N, C-alpha and C positions, 0 to 999 in steps of 0.2 A: 596600044589602043586605049583611048580615053574612056573613063567612066562617064556614063550618062547621068551625072549628078549636077544639079543646079548649084552654081558657085556664087556665093555672095562675098563681097569684100568689105571689111571694116578697116578704114585707113586713118592714120593720124600719127603725128610725130611721137617719138619715144617719150614715155613718161607723162603723157597727157590724159591717161585714164582709160585706154581702150579695153584692157583686160577687165577693169573694174565694171565697165558697162556692157561687156560682151554678152552676158546672159540676157540682158534686157533687149539688146538689139536682135539677138537670135530669136527671142520669144516674139517680138513684134513682127518678125518676118517668117514666123512658123518654121524655124530651123532648129533642129535638135542636135546637130553636131557642130563643133567648133574646133578649128585648128589654131592653136596659139602657142608660139615659142616651142615648137617641137612636140606638143601634146595633142592628142585627139580626145576631145571631151564630148561625151554624150549626156546631155542634160547636166547632171551634177557628178557624173562619174568619169574618171580618167580611164579610157579603154585601150589606149595604145600610145607609144612614144616615150621619149625621154626629154625632160624639160631642158631647154637651152639655158635656162637660168642657173643650172649647175655647172656650166662651162667655166674653165679657169680664167678666160680672158674675154673681152668684148668681141674680139674678132672671131673667136671660136663660138661665141654665143650666136652671132649672125649666121655663121656657117651651119650650125645645128638647126637654127630656126627655119632656114630655107632648104633643109635636107640635102646639104652637099655631101654628107657622109653616106657612103653606099649602103652600109648596114642599116642606118637610121631610115634611109629612103626605102630600102627593101621591106623592112618591118612595117612601115606605115602603109605602103602600097598593098601589102598582103592583108593588113587589117581592113583597109578600105574596100578591097575586092571581096572580102568575106562579108562585110557589113552591107556594102552597096547602098549608102545613104541616098535618099531622094534629094537632099540639099545639104549644103555645108557652108559655114561662115568662116572665112579665113582672115585672120588679123595680120596687119602689116604696117610698116611705117611709110610705105609708099605704094602707089598702084603697081609699080614695077616689081616690088618685093612680093606682093600677093600673086601676081602673074607668074613669077618665078617659082613660087611654092606650088602653084597649080600645075605648072609644066612639069616640075620634077616628080610630082605624084601622079601624073597621068590624068589630071582633071581638066575640064574645060576652062576657058577664060571666064572671069566673073561676068555675070549678066546684070548685076546690080552692085553699086558701090555706095556704102554709107560712110560719110566722113565724120570724124570726131566732133567737128564744130557744129554738126547738125543735131547732136544729142547732148552736148555739154557746152556750158557757157565759158567765156574767156576766163572768168574768175575761177571756175572749177578746174580748168586746164592748168592755170597758173599754180593753183594750190597743189595739184598732182605733181607738177614739175618740181615745186619746192620740196615736197616730201621725198621725191626720188633723189634730188640733189643733196639735200641736207641729211637725210636719214638712210639713204641707200635702200629703200624698200620698193619691192615690186609686188604686183598682184597677179594671182592666177585665179581664173573664174571658176573655182570649184571649192567645196567645203574643205576645211582643214583636215578632217579625218581621212579624206580621200587621198591626200598627197603627202601626209607627214612621213609615210614610210619611204618616200623618195628624197627626203631632205633631212636625214638624220644628222643631228649636230647643229641644226639651225632653228632659231626661234620662229614659230609660226603663230601669227596672231589672227584668230578668227574674228572677222569683222561683220557683224550682223547689222544690216540697215533696213529699217522699215521705210519702204518707198511706195510710190504710186506709178502705175503704167499710164500711158497717155489716155486710156479709157477710164481712168480713175479707179481701176481695180488694184487694191493693195496687195503687196507681197513682201516677203522677207528675203532679202538677198544676202547670203553669206559668202564672203570672199576670203581667200587665204593670202596673207602677206608674207613674203619670204625675203631674206637678205641674201643675195647671190654671192657666190664665192669670190667674185672679183671686186666686191664693194670695198672701197677704201676704208670704210668704217670697221672692216673685219667681221669675223663671225662671233656669235655669242657662245659662251660655254656656261654650264651650270655646275656650281660647286658640288663636290662629292658629298658635302654635308647635307645637301638637299636630298640626295638619293638615300642617305642613311636615315634621315628623319622620316621620309615617306615609308621606308622599309620598316622602321620601328613602329610607325603608326599602324601599318597593315598587320604587324605581328600582334599588337594589342587587340586587334579585331578578329584574329584567327584563333579558333579554339584548338588547344593542343600545343601552341607555341608559348614558351615561358618568356624568352627574351632573345634579342639579337646580340651576338657577341662580336661580330665583325662584318663589315661591308667593304668590298673592293670593287672599284669601277674602272673598267678598261674601255677607252674610247678608240675606235678604229675608223678607217674611212668607210662611211656608210652605215655604221651601227654602233651601239653601245652594249657592252656585256657587263653583267653584274654578278658578282660572287658573294654569297651570304652564308654566314655560319650562325646557327641557332641552337638553342637548348629546347628540347621537346619535353613536355610534361609526361611523367611516367603514367603508363596505362593507355596511352593513345597509340594508334597504329601509325608508326613513323612514316611509312611510305605514303599513306593517304594524306597525312598532315603536311608533309613536305610538298606533295603535288599541289594541294590546294593553295598553300602559301606561295609557291612559285607562280602560279597563275594569277593570284591576286596582286602580287608585287609588280609583275609585268604590266598588268592592266592599269594599275593605279599610277605608276610612273609615267606611262604613255599618256594617260588622261590628264595628269597635272602638269607635265612638262612639255608635251608634244614631241618628245624625243622618241626615236625608233629604238626599241630595246630588242636586240637580236636574240639574246639568250640570258636567262636567269638561272644560275647554278646555286643550289641550296644544299648545304651539308649539315647534318645533325652533329654538332660538336660534342654534345653530351645530353644526359637525361636529368631532368629536374625532378626531385622527389618532394612532393608537397609535405608539409609538416605533419599532417594527420596520417600520412602513409609511412613516414620515416620511423625507424626504430630508435 
C-alpha cells in the first residue's frame, strides 16, 4: 500500500551537483524530507538509511541507492511509515531511477520533476563534474557533524556557502563532502602523530594531568580507538581526572579531524609529585 506522500523528483546526471543543491530545491518546494543515495534526510538531520557512498563498488552503490537490498528497503519503509511525511524529494540520475526508488519504498510516482539544468548553469555542472572526476569528491546535503559518525576514516570537508534564494533571501548552506570507498584516489589517513599532538594539547588544558607518556591508535572498519597513558598530579582524584580527560580527548579529536572515535582508553601510568610536595 502506497504512502499518501507527495513525491518530487530532482534529476540530473551523476556528478552535476544535485546533492549540493538538494536543500535549496527542497526549500523552494516546501519539502522537508530528502532521499539521496540511501539516506532519508529531514531538513539538516539524517533520520534513516545507510549512505550508498560507503559501498565498495559503483555497482553496489547503485543497488543501495535504489534500495535493492531487502534490509535497507525494510528499514527505510519502516521509517517512512512512522514519519509519514507530507512530501519528499527524491534525487536520481534519471526519471526511471527516481520512479524505481519510489516503487521500492511504496511511494507514489513523482508529481513534479525538477531537472538539474533548471537550477544550475552549464559552467556550474561542468565544474561539479571536474571535481568529481579529478578529486573523487561527493556531496551529501547535510552538515558534517550529522554524518561524520557514518564515515569514520574518511576526510569530511564542511563547505559553507553564503547564497541567495530566488526571492533574494540570504541563507548559509553547509554541505558535507566525502570521498567514497571506491574512489581511485583512495582514502585519507591521519598520522598517529596528529592524534598524539592533540592528546598532549588537551593534557596541558586539563587540570590534574602532568603529561602524556604514550598514545596508541588503532584504526578498524568504522571507527578509531585510542589508548593513552598519562601521569596524574599527586593530590587529584584519579578517577575524576581520567574521566574528564577522556571526554575532552574524544571531543577534541572528533572536532579537529572529523574522525569517528569509538573509544578512548586512559590509564594512569604513574603519579607526579610536584617539587613543593616532594621530600
